[in-house]
C-alpha atoms as a printed R data frame, in Angstrom:
    type eleno elety resid chain resno       x        y        z
1   ATOM     1    CA   MET     A     1 -63.835 -123.267 -184.450
2   ATOM     2    CA   ARG     A     2 -62.292 -122.987 -180.983
3   ATOM     3    CA   LEU     A     3 -60.048 -125.393 -179.134
4   ATOM     4    CA   GLY     A     4 -60.313 -126.162 -175.397
5   ATOM     5    CA   ARG     A     5 -60.194 -129.089 -173.040
6   ATOM     6    CA   ILE     A     6 -61.904 -131.078 -170.338
7   ATOM     7    CA   CYS     A     7 -60.403 -130.053 -167.015
8   ATOM     8    CA   LYS     A     8 -61.053 -129.564 -163.344
9   ATOM     9    CA   TYR     A     9 -63.111 -126.413 -162.791
10  ATOM    10    CA   ASP     A    10 -61.190 -125.057 -159.821
11  ATOM    11    CA   ALA     A    11 -58.804 -122.062 -160.023
12  ATOM    12    CA   GLU     A    12 -55.892 -124.351 -160.921
13  ATOM    13    CA   GLY     A    13 -57.886 -125.859 -163.806
14  ATOM    14    CA   PHE     A    14 -58.809 -122.460 -165.263
15  ATOM    15    CA   ASP     A    15 -55.205 -121.303 -164.927
16  ATOM    16    CA   LEU     A    16 -53.977 -124.454 -166.665
17  ATOM    17    CA   VAL     A    17 -56.321 -123.880 -169.623
18  ATOM    18    CA   LYS     A    18 -55.212 -120.264 -169.922
19  ATOM    19    CA   SER     A    19 -51.495 -121.067 -169.687
20  ATOM    20    CA   SER     A    20 -51.903 -123.743 -172.359
21  ATOM    21    CA   GLY     A    21 -53.207 -121.177 -174.836
22  ATOM    22    CA   LEU     A    22 -56.603 -122.865 -175.090
23  ATOM    23    CA   SER     A    23 -59.915 -120.994 -175.365
24  ATOM    24    CA   PHE     A    24 -62.320 -122.741 -173.031
25  ATOM    25    CA   LEU     A    25 -62.848 -125.312 -170.297
26  ATOM    26    CA   GLU     A    26 -65.347 -128.210 -170.349
27  ATOM    27    CA   ILE     A    27 -66.889 -129.667 -167.192
28  ATOM    28    CA   CYS     A    28 -67.701 -133.378 -167.093
29  ATOM    29    CA   CYS     A    29 -69.522 -134.986 -164.138
30  ATOM    30    CA   ASN     A    30 -69.432 -138.786 -163.924
31  ATOM    31    CA   TYR     A    31 -71.762 -139.379 -160.940
32  ATOM    32    CA   GLN     A    32 -74.667 -137.691 -159.200
33  ATOM    33    CA   LYS     A    33 -72.352 -136.492 -156.392
34  ATOM    34    CA   ASP     A    34 -70.113 -134.865 -159.030
35  ATOM    35    CA   ALA     A    35 -73.100 -133.061 -160.558
36  ATOM    36    CA   GLU     A    36 -74.139 -131.830 -157.100
37  ATOM    37    CA   ALA     A    37 -70.599 -130.612 -156.402
38  ATOM    38    CA   CYS     A    38 -70.536 -128.677 -159.676
39  ATOM    39    CA   THR     A    39 -73.878 -127.052 -158.911
40  ATOM    40    CA   ALA     A    40 -72.569 -126.060 -155.467
41  ATOM    41    CA   ALA     A    41 -69.440 -124.541 -157.073
42  ATOM    42    CA   GLU     A    42 -71.396 -122.267 -159.428
43  ATOM    43    CA   LYS     A    43 -70.266 -119.036 -157.762
44  ATOM    44    CA   SER     A    44 -66.569 -119.969 -157.873
45  ATOM    45    CA   ILE     A    45 -66.872 -121.069 -161.493
46  ATOM    46    CA   LYS     A    46 -68.247 -117.648 -162.403
47  ATOM    47    CA   GLU     A    47 -65.459 -115.973 -160.433
48  ATOM    48    CA   ASN     A    48 -62.797 -117.955 -162.297
49  ATOM    49    CA   ILE     A    49 -64.409 -117.141 -165.642
50  ATOM    50    CA   ALA     A    50 -64.243 -113.440 -164.801
51  ATOM    51    CA   ARG     A    51 -60.717 -113.710 -163.455
52  ATOM    52    CA   THR     A    52 -59.156 -115.615 -166.354
53  ATOM    53    CA   GLY     A    53 -61.366 -114.769 -169.339
54  ATOM    54    CA   ILE     A    54 -61.674 -118.516 -170.011
55  ATOM    55    CA   ASP     A    55 -65.306 -119.499 -170.524
56  ATOM    56    CA   VAL     A    56 -67.041 -122.797 -169.915
57  ATOM    57    CA   SER     A    57 -68.105 -124.157 -173.291
58  ATOM    58    CA   SER     A    58 -69.895 -127.317 -172.102
59  ATOM    59    CA   VAL     A    59 -71.202 -128.887 -168.928
60  ATOM    60    CA   GLY     A    60 -72.386 -132.496 -168.888
61  ATOM    61    CA   ARG     A    61 -73.152 -135.697 -167.038
62  ATOM    62    CA   TRP     A    62 -71.840 -139.207 -167.893
63  ATOM    63    CA   ASN     A    63 -72.568 -142.695 -166.487
64  ATOM    64    CA   HIS     A    64 -76.340 -142.415 -166.412
65  ATOM    65    CA   ASP     A    65 -78.714 -144.025 -163.954
66  ATOM    66    CA   VAL     A    66 -81.879 -142.048 -164.682
67  ATOM    67    CA   GLN     A    67 -84.154 -145.066 -165.390
68  ATOM    68    CA   GLU     A    68 -85.010 -147.894 -163.045
69  ATOM    69    CA   ASN     A    69 -87.925 -150.342 -163.037
70  ATOM    70    CA   GLY     A    70 -89.444 -148.668 -166.055
71  ATOM    71    CA   LYS     A    71 -89.583 -145.174 -164.568
72  ATOM    72    CA   ILE     A    72 -87.510 -141.997 -164.462
73  ATOM    73    CA   VAL     A    73 -86.203 -141.727 -160.917
74  ATOM    74    CA   SER     A    74 -87.139 -138.245 -159.790
75  ATOM    75    CA   ASP     A    75 -84.207 -137.366 -157.504
76  ATOM    76    CA   ARG     A    76 -81.700 -138.582 -160.094
77  ATOM    77    CA   ALA     A    77 -83.394 -136.577 -162.831
78  ATOM    78    CA   ASP     A    78 -83.486 -133.540 -160.571
79  ATOM    79    CA   SER     A    79 -79.664 -133.530 -160.369
80  ATOM    80    CA   TYR     A    80 -79.595 -133.216 -164.183
81  ATOM    81    CA   PHE     A    81 -82.026 -130.342 -164.133
82  ATOM    82    CA   LYS     A    82 -79.978 -128.532 -161.472
83  ATOM    83    CA   LEU     A    83 -76.759 -129.190 -163.416
84  ATOM    84    CA   LEU     A    84 -78.431 -127.782 -166.519
85  ATOM    85    CA   ASP     A    85 -79.380 -124.682 -164.519
86  ATOM    86    CA   THR     A    86 -75.705 -124.323 -163.531
87  ATOM    87    CA   ALA     A    87 -74.614 -124.777 -167.151
88  ATOM    88    CA   MET     A    88 -76.973 -121.978 -168.259
89  ATOM    89    CA   ASN     A    89 -75.916 -119.753 -165.346
90  ATOM    90    CA   VAL     A    90 -72.214 -119.993 -166.179
91  ATOM    91    CA   GLY     A    91 -72.890 -119.339 -169.886
92  ATOM    92    CA   ALA     A    92 -72.191 -122.754 -171.385
93  ATOM    93    CA   GLY     A    93 -73.300 -123.301 -174.952
94  ATOM    94    CA   THR     A    94 -73.803 -127.083 -174.653
95  ATOM    95    CA   PHE     A    95 -75.303 -129.367 -172.028
96  ATOM    96    CA   VAL     A    96 -74.261 -132.989 -172.535
97  ATOM    97    CA   CYS     A    97 -76.507 -135.809 -171.344
98  ATOM    98    CA   GLY     A    98 -77.647 -139.372 -172.009
99  ATOM    99    CA   ILE     A    99 -79.888 -142.041 -170.570
100 ATOM   100    CA   ASN     A   100 -79.286 -145.633 -169.418
101 ATOM   101    CA   TYR     A   101 -81.048 -148.613 -170.968
102 ATOM   102    CA   ASP     A   102 -83.566 -150.248 -168.607
103 ATOM   103    CA   GLU     A   103 -83.545 -154.010 -169.139
104 ATOM   104    CA   SER     A   104 -86.829 -154.404 -167.254
105 ATOM   105    CA   ILE     A   105 -88.837 -152.795 -170.060
106 ATOM   106    CA   SER     A   106 -89.055 -153.069 -173.829
107 ATOM   107    CA   LEU     A   107 -86.966 -151.153 -176.365
108 ATOM   108    CA   TYR     A   108 -90.069 -149.152 -177.244
109 ATOM   109    CA   LYS     A   109 -90.600 -148.061 -173.630
110 ATOM   110    CA   ASN     A   110 -86.909 -147.177 -173.321
111 ATOM   111    CA   TYR     A   111 -87.387 -144.877 -176.303
112 ATOM   112    CA   VAL     A   112 -90.545 -143.372 -174.758
113 ATOM   113    CA   ASN     A   113 -88.694 -142.642 -171.510
114 ATOM   114    CA   ALA     A   114 -85.647 -141.215 -173.312
115 ATOM   115    CA   ILE     A   115 -87.806 -138.861 -175.390
116 ATOM   116    CA   ALA     A   116 -89.728 -137.765 -172.285
117 ATOM   117    CA   PHE     A   117 -86.523 -137.150 -170.278
118 ATOM   118    CA   PHE     A   118 -84.753 -135.215 -173.024
119 ATOM   119    CA   SER     A   119 -87.938 -133.241 -173.665
120 ATOM   120    CA   ARG     A   120 -87.933 -132.040 -170.072
121 ATOM   121    CA   LEU     A   121 -84.329 -130.863 -170.435
122 ATOM   122    CA   ILE     A   122 -85.133 -129.119 -173.704
123 ATOM   123    CA   GLU     A   123 -88.171 -127.421 -172.164
124 ATOM   124    CA   ARG     A   124 -86.117 -126.254 -169.181
125 ATOM   125    CA   ALA     A   125 -83.511 -124.738 -171.491
126 ATOM   126    CA   LYS     A   126 -86.064 -122.769 -173.543
127 ATOM   127    CA   GLY     A   127 -85.250 -119.073 -173.751
128 ATOM   128    CA   SER     A   128 -81.509 -119.691 -173.477
129 ATOM   129    CA   ASP     A   129 -78.852 -120.284 -176.125
130 ATOM   130    CA   ILE     A   130 -77.709 -123.621 -174.696
131 ATOM   131    CA   LYS     A   131 -78.045 -126.806 -176.789
132 ATOM   132    CA   ILE     A   132 -79.144 -130.048 -175.112
133 ATOM   133    CA   SER     A   133 -76.884 -132.670 -176.635
134 ATOM   134    CA   VAL     A   134 -76.859 -136.417 -176.258
135 ATOM   135    CA   GLN     A   135 -73.376 -137.954 -176.077
136 ATOM   136    CA   ASN     A   136 -72.385 -140.841 -178.349
137 ATOM   137    CA   CYS     A   137 -70.529 -142.471 -175.449
138 ATOM   138    CA   ASN     A   138 -72.163 -145.782 -174.455
139 ATOM   139    CA   TRP     A   139 -71.158 -145.685 -170.773
140 ATOM   140    CA   ASN     A   140 -74.630 -146.385 -169.354
141 ATOM   141    CA   ASN     A   141 -76.176 -144.595 -172.328
142 ATOM   142    CA   PHE     A   142 -78.025 -146.251 -175.240
143 ATOM   143    CA   VAL     A   143 -78.677 -143.262 -177.508
144 ATOM   144    CA   VAL     A   144 -75.319 -143.500 -179.246
145 ATOM   145    CA   SER     A   145 -75.677 -144.255 -182.956
146 ATOM   146    CA   PRO     A   146 -77.827 -143.578 -186.056
147 ATOM   147    CA   ARG     A   147 -80.317 -146.329 -185.124
148 ATOM   148    CA   GLU     A   148 -81.260 -144.475 -181.948
149 ATOM   149    CA   TRP     A   149 -80.797 -140.993 -183.349
150 ATOM   150    CA   GLU     A   150 -83.346 -141.706 -186.079
151 ATOM   151    CA   VAL     A   151 -85.948 -142.355 -183.416
152 ATOM   152    CA   VAL     A   152 -85.014 -139.911 -180.650
153 ATOM   153    CA   LEU     A   153 -83.565 -137.004 -182.676
154 ATOM   154    CA   GLY     A   154 -86.199 -137.657 -185.292
155 ATOM   155    CA   GLU     A   155 -88.828 -136.911 -182.661
156 ATOM   156    CA   LEU     A   156 -86.916 -134.108 -180.876
157 ATOM   157    CA   LYS     A   157 -85.847 -131.485 -183.420
158 ATOM   158    CA   ASP     A   158 -84.119 -129.423 -180.692
159 ATOM   159    CA   LEU     A   159 -81.915 -132.305 -179.479
160 ATOM   160    CA   TRP     A   160 -78.274 -132.248 -180.599
161 ATOM   161    CA   ILE     A   161 -75.286 -134.631 -180.599
162 ATOM   162    CA   LYS     A   162 -71.981 -134.410 -178.776
163 ATOM   163    CA   PHE     A   163 -69.751 -136.400 -181.120
164 ATOM   164    CA   ASP     A   164 -66.529 -138.245 -180.285
165 ATOM   165    CA   PRO     A   165 -65.141 -140.341 -183.194
166 ATOM   166    CA   SER     A   166 -63.321 -142.672 -180.793
167 ATOM   167    CA   HIS     A   167 -66.559 -144.032 -179.273
168 ATOM   168    CA   SER     A   168 -67.894 -145.055 -182.666
169 ATOM   169    CA   TYR     A   169 -64.500 -146.501 -183.676
170 ATOM   170    CA   ASN     A   170 -64.169 -148.484 -180.457
171 ATOM   171    CA   ARG     A   171 -67.515 -150.212 -180.995
172 ATOM   172    CA   GLY     A   172 -66.840 -150.954 -184.661
173 ATOM   173    CA   GLY     A   173 -68.967 -148.143 -186.092
174 ATOM   174    CA   ASP     A   174 -68.442 -145.972 -189.110
175 ATOM   175    CA   TYR     A   175 -67.513 -142.699 -187.461
176 ATOM   176    CA   LEU     A   176 -66.981 -140.833 -190.700
177 ATOM   177    CA   GLY     A   177 -70.339 -142.009 -192.080
178 ATOM   178    CA   GLU     A   178 -72.121 -141.066 -188.839
179 ATOM   179    CA   LEU     A   179 -70.505 -137.657 -188.795
180 ATOM   180    CA   SER     A   180 -71.352 -137.077 -192.461
181 ATOM   181    CA   ASP     A   181 -74.979 -138.164 -192.111
182 ATOM   182    CA   TRP     A   182 -75.627 -136.335 -188.808
183 ATOM   183    CA   GLY     A   183 -73.141 -133.474 -188.978
184 ATOM   184    CA   ASP     A   184 -75.902 -130.877 -189.105
185 ATOM   185    CA   ARG     A   185 -77.084 -132.029 -185.651
186 ATOM   186    CA   VAL     A   186 -73.624 -131.984 -183.994
187 ATOM   187    CA   SER     A   187 -73.146 -129.222 -181.416
188 ATOM   188    CA   HIS     A   188 -69.905 -130.181 -179.735
189 ATOM   189    CA   VAL     A   189 -66.890 -132.382 -180.672
190 ATOM   190    CA   HIS     A   190 -64.487 -134.252 -178.442
191 ATOM   191    CA   ILE     A   191 -60.888 -134.750 -179.517
192 ATOM   192    CA   LYS     A   192 -59.646 -138.033 -178.092
193 ATOM   193    CA   GLY     A   193 -57.258 -140.541 -179.641
194 ATOM   194    CA   THR     A   194 -57.612 -144.308 -179.524
195 ATOM   195    CA   VAL     A   195 -55.414 -147.180 -180.715
196 ATOM   196    CA   HIS     A   196 -56.254 -150.819 -181.381
197 ATOM   197    CA   ALA     A   197 -53.715 -153.630 -181.992
198 ATOM   198    CA   GLY     A   198 -55.082 -156.872 -183.366
199 ATOM   199    CA   LYS     A   199 -58.423 -157.420 -181.690
200 ATOM   200    CA   ASN     A   200 -57.639 -155.399 -178.598
201 ATOM   201    CA   LYS     A   201 -57.820 -151.745 -177.643
202 ATOM   202    CA   VAL     A   202 -54.415 -150.593 -176.425
203 ATOM   203    CA   ASP     A   203 -54.769 -147.037 -175.164
204 ATOM   204    CA   ASP     A   204 -56.284 -143.574 -175.689
205 ATOM   205    CA   PRO     A   205 -53.151 -141.621 -176.618
206 ATOM   206    CA   PRO     A   206 -53.080 -137.991 -177.796
207 ATOM   207    CA   ALA     A   207 -54.933 -137.325 -181.028
208 ATOM   208    CA   GLY     A   208 -52.428 -137.415 -183.839
209 ATOM   209    CA   MET     A   209 -50.662 -140.579 -182.700
210 ATOM   210    CA   ASP     A   210 -53.773 -142.806 -182.911
211 ATOM   211    CA   ASP     A   211 -56.018 -144.630 -185.379
212 ATOM   212    CA   ILE     A   212 -58.632 -141.920 -186.019
213 ATOM   213    CA   LYS     A   213 -58.460 -140.343 -189.488
214 ATOM   214    CA   TRP     A   214 -58.492 -136.776 -188.176
215 ATOM   215    CA   ARG     A   215 -57.895 -135.206 -191.594
216 ATOM   216    CA   SER     A   216 -61.038 -136.897 -192.875
217 ATOM   217    CA   VAL     A   217 -62.956 -135.954 -189.710
218 ATOM   218    CA   PHE     A   218 -62.184 -132.285 -190.278
219 ATOM   219    CA   ALA     A   219 -62.995 -132.533 -193.966
220 ATOM   220    CA   VAL     A   220 -66.442 -133.797 -193.028
221 ATOM   221    CA   LEU     A   221 -66.900 -131.156 -190.323
222 ATOM   222    CA   TYR     A   222 -66.166 -128.393 -192.851
223 ATOM   223    CA   ALA     A   223 -68.402 -130.048 -195.447
224 ATOM   224    CA   ARG     A   224 -71.303 -130.080 -192.971
225 ATOM   225    CA   GLY     A   225 -70.730 -126.479 -191.910
226 ATOM   226    CA   TYR     A   226 -69.576 -127.208 -188.335
227 ATOM   227    CA   ASN     A   227 -68.123 -124.148 -186.653
228 ATOM   228    CA   GLY     A   228 -68.489 -125.186 -182.982
229 ATOM   229    CA   ASP     A   229 -66.029 -126.017 -180.237
230 ATOM   230    CA   LEU     A   230 -63.411 -128.808 -180.188
231 ATOM   231    CA   SER     A   231 -62.685 -130.163 -176.729
232 ATOM   232    CA   ILE     A   232 -59.544 -132.185 -175.963
233 ATOM   233    CA   GLU     A   233 -60.304 -135.099 -173.654
234 ATOM   234    CA   PRO     A   234 -57.277 -136.523 -171.863
235 ATOM   235    CA   HIS     A   235 -58.309 -140.190 -171.354
236 ATOM   236    CA   SER     A   236 -55.299 -142.418 -170.870
237 ATOM   237    CA   ALA     A   237 -53.744 -144.256 -167.952
238 ATOM   238    CA   THR     A   238 -50.400 -143.922 -169.714
239 ATOM   239    CA   TRP     A   239 -50.470 -140.196 -170.460
240 ATOM   240    CA   GLN     A   240 -50.542 -138.787 -166.938
241 ATOM   241    CA   GLY     A   241 -48.631 -136.120 -165.035
242 ATOM   242    CA   GLU     A   242 -45.951 -134.298 -167.019
243 ATOM   243    CA   LEU     A   243 -46.355 -136.762 -169.914
244 ATOM   244    CA   GLY     A   244 -50.073 -135.998 -169.894
245 ATOM   245    CA   LYS     A   245 -49.402 -132.251 -170.173
246 ATOM   246    CA   LYS     A   246 -47.077 -132.897 -173.103
247 ATOM   247    CA   GLY     A   247 -49.804 -135.025 -174.648
248 ATOM   248    CA   VAL     A   248 -52.361 -132.223 -174.476
249 ATOM   249    CA   ASP     A   249 -49.803 -129.807 -175.980
250 ATOM   250    CA   PHE     A   250 -49.105 -132.314 -178.757
251 ATOM   251    CA   THR     A   251 -52.810 -132.694 -179.506
252 ATOM   252    CA   ALA     A   252 -53.366 -128.944 -179.552
253 ATOM   253    CA   LYS     A   253 -50.531 -128.407 -182.008
254 ATOM   254    CA   PHE     A   254 -51.740 -131.284 -184.209
255 ATOM   255    CA   ILE     A   255 -55.403 -130.199 -184.252
256 ATOM   256    CA   ARG     A   256 -54.625 -126.568 -184.951
257 ATOM   257    CA   GLU     A   257 -53.303 -127.636 -188.369
258 ATOM   258    CA   PHE     A   258 -56.927 -128.232 -189.376
259 ATOM   259    CA   MET     A   259 -58.427 -125.095 -187.855
260 ATOM   260    CA   LEU     A   260 -58.505 -122.740 -190.809
């Protein structure tokens, strides 16, 4: 396994990853304009990879708006295809994606559209080593849990999962059970802490000072033969600036205990 982090993909971001002693950088785009900016920056990303020796493990898009009025919106889908091209061109091993739920159509038709959309991404990636992976984050994405995976991944044998235990935990799911049952389809893992107090979520602190049973997570990963990348995701309004840097360093030290 390797340890890296989500970070800005400019020169400063690559330098930060290298100076932190991490192995790779992950690029996350939250909106279509972010995906377009990443595609436009492909040349500089390649230059920074060559300069620092830090590779880009994963490129992905969050906050999906692909479906509307029962159809895949072509210009929105195109931004995913172009971002996938960028991911392949910079040598990423994983492309993370998802699809929004369209309330104007039935669950069945949502599944049909999801399978069709992911199929197009898989087809575009043929001939490369990149894995198309659906995220288990439910921010405008409905393919997040075993119920949906049984349908969509059951149909698409070349679709993978980007797994983050905190998403399952935050919606009351069984993250260890999900990881155990679907571990052979996991291509990429996010390392993000989360803490609940009473009935409320409090914060997303560094992994190791949170509620997730990380020892058990790694036991399951090893049992399922996972040997992929582990990506630290700083995701807290509290842990920012110098405190945020210390939080990433804390997480890296904590997680390395399990990397045998």
